[in-house]
C-alpha atoms as one frame of an Amber mdcrd trajectory, in Angstrom:
protein
 156.796  77.410  13.248 153.415  74.595  12.379 151.257  77.858  11.093 151.640
  81.067   9.742 148.648  83.238   9.003 145.300  81.403   9.947 142.402  82.059
   7.185 139.340  83.529   9.168 137.257  84.330   6.269 136.578  84.241   2.375
 137.846  86.985   2.098 141.234  86.271   2.703 143.627  84.449   0.344 146.695
  83.158   1.145 150.062  82.448  -0.930 154.043  82.011  -0.749 153.688  79.182
   1.797 150.763  80.855   3.758 153.187  83.828   4.868 151.318  86.407   2.169
 147.612  87.476   2.721 145.919  88.969   0.075 141.766  90.498   0.333 139.274
  91.275  -1.711 137.505  93.067   0.502 136.929  93.220   4.515 138.371  90.526
   6.317 141.245  89.282   9.134 143.871  86.705   8.892 145.995  86.192  12.525
 149.139  83.461  13.104 148.364  80.088  14.291 150.959  80.175  16.893 150.763
  82.305  19.677 153.128  83.345  22.907 152.061  84.197  26.497 155.254  85.652
  27.646 159.004  86.901  26.359 160.118  89.839  23.930 158.955  89.348  19.990
 159.948  91.323  17.119 158.771  90.661  13.389 157.828  92.607  10.631 154.484
  92.949   8.147 155.288  94.042   4.351 152.859  95.678   2.832 152.182  96.056
  -1.063 149.152  97.794  -0.818 148.143  99.502   2.122 145.425 101.858   2.921
 142.756 100.343   4.508 144.996  97.915   6.498 145.699  97.614  10.040 148.691
  95.525  11.426 148.871  94.449  15.085 148.582  92.064  17.837 145.458  89.966
  18.831 143.772  87.989  21.670 142.813  84.354  21.818 139.125  85.911  21.177
 139.701  87.422  17.897 141.095  83.195  16.696 137.186  82.406  17.249 136.052
  84.973  15.652 134.542  84.865  12.149 133.326  87.505   9.603 133.551  91.449
  10.001 134.060  92.092  13.653 135.947  95.690  12.495 133.906  98.051  14.984
 133.290  95.288  17.499 136.069  94.161  18.911 138.334  95.389  21.586 140.468
  92.165  21.571 143.540  93.968  19.004 145.909  96.619  19.374 146.633  97.499
  15.396 148.532 100.210  13.527 145.985 101.471  11.160 147.484 102.472   7.181
 144.657 105.070   6.514 145.310 107.364   9.228 148.236 106.405  11.119 146.635
 106.025  14.032 146.441 103.117  16.633 143.428 101.427  16.785 141.914  99.123
  19.650 139.107  97.479  17.747 136.686 100.368  19.228 138.299 103.398  18.998
 141.089 105.614  17.188 144.417 107.405  19.072 146.209 109.756  17.344 150.306
 107.513  16.937 152.259 107.865  14.104 152.335 108.422  10.287 150.122 107.213
   7.846 151.144 104.338   5.487 148.779 104.614   2.611 151.712 105.215   0.523
 153.219 101.804  -0.521 155.267  99.602  -0.133 155.923 100.069   3.753 157.296
  97.394   6.213 156.118  97.573   9.633 157.850  96.641  12.412 156.001  94.954
  15.708 157.708  95.647  19.134 155.993  92.672  21.480 156.722  92.993  25.181
 154.490  90.769  26.860 156.421  90.479  30.343 155.485  94.893  30.562 152.473
  94.626  28.715 153.530  97.225  26.321 153.402  97.065  22.031 155.141  99.497
  19.657 155.320  99.862  16.316 157.798 101.576  13.278 157.181 102.613   9.821
 160.027 101.906   7.427 162.588 101.978  10.745 161.104 104.848  12.052 160.131
 103.641  15.601 157.044 105.617  17.191 156.088 105.396  20.930 155.086 102.740
  23.040 151.250 101.574  24.039 150.029  99.890  26.627 148.825  96.346  25.977
 146.224  94.962  27.427 146.152  91.919  29.447 144.944  88.698  27.272 146.327
  85.069  28.020 147.612  84.984  24.194 149.119  87.146  21.758 149.173  86.426
  17.699 150.503  88.391  15.052 147.279  89.848  13.069 146.020  91.933  10.157
 142.868  93.592   9.332 141.606  94.329   6.473 139.248  97.196   6.093 138.663
  97.820   2.130 136.416  96.789  -0.660 138.244  98.419  -3.535 142.068  98.279
  -2.766 142.830  94.754  -2.528 145.512  94.936   0.575 148.371  92.705   0.075
 150.722  91.718   3.206 153.705  89.157   4.170 154.531  88.368   7.465 158.465
  88.219   8.310 159.154  86.163  11.095 162.624  84.717  11.129 165.636  87.312
  11.099 166.848  86.013   8.019 163.582  87.796   6.254 164.049  90.934   8.387
 164.653  94.476   6.781 165.162  96.427   9.836 167.178  94.465  12.145 169.450
  97.340  13.452 166.305  98.635  15.101 165.635  95.634  17.375 166.387  96.219
  21.046 168.426  94.151  23.098 166.661  91.407  24.636 164.297  90.634  21.908
 163.627  87.493  20.084 162.307  87.118  16.112 158.764  85.709  16.486 159.727
  82.601  14.710 162.625  81.540  16.890 165.288  78.957  16.497 168.116  77.083
  18.754 170.735  79.442  17.369 168.400  82.493  18.724 168.876  81.436  22.068
 170.002  84.261  24.651 172.690  84.344  26.997 170.578  84.580  30.365 173.735
  84.191  33.009 177.004  83.325  33.305 179.442  81.837  36.071 182.204  79.358
  37.023 180.502  75.696  37.159 181.865  73.015  39.656 184.753  72.263  37.145
 186.134  75.299  37.236 185.291  76.706  33.211 183.368  79.472  32.514 179.308
  78.403  31.810 177.387  80.265  29.761 173.031  78.941  30.499 170.661  80.194
  27.289 166.944  80.684  27.721 165.204  79.254  24.172 161.507  80.124  24.408
 158.979  77.023  24.504 162.208  74.360  24.390 162.633  73.056  28.116 166.253
  71.120  28.606 166.057  67.286  28.675 169.925  66.396  29.366 172.936  68.324
  29.652 176.602  66.879  30.265 178.972  69.430  31.840 182.899  69.659  31.453
 185.127  71.953  29.396 182.521  72.730  27.505 178.479  71.718  28.666 176.509
  70.323  26.651 172.638  71.527  27.063 169.785  69.046  24.585 166.628  70.848
  24.103 163.379  69.505  23.543 160.107  71.656  22.105 157.660  71.892  24.117
 155.011  69.287  23.344 157.390  66.631  21.238 157.782  63.566  22.227
């Protein structure tokens, strides 16, 4: 992955290879890499949480600067102070507060079916209808002037604390080739069983068929 948190104002300090965002006052951070289709899972580990919102933002969010906490409907976030979910304009009753920290927030993003849900320390809450945006970015909004919220993003399977709650069909947000998911099994023309794999953001550039089919991938955009 080429980018982790993208700092959108001076109130967010990045560390830990840009995976940890610490806020000195109201601010926000958004991941540099978006998704446009598929089902993905990731976690946010919060060390200070009372006035923090964890969720997803649209391509519009990435272009904005300053404090737009009450003026944007381009986000769906789980709010630590109350446990409500927040669309940038209104709050809705949802889950438990995570103002007691540390806390791990799990995000289940289903772009194909336009749904998102959250979990708090492994307890999964209900699905929320996801707006139809062009792009979906992991997103953090800090709305505190005193508590200095601190959040670390976990996007690889190896960094997850709650891998056991990942539903079938969901991939880690940061997908490696070894995270390919089996999508089709059949007998090829040589009489051997064949399993095809789907790897988001990669395309097949060559394949050699035989007893063991060799499939070569290249990431979209790479030469």
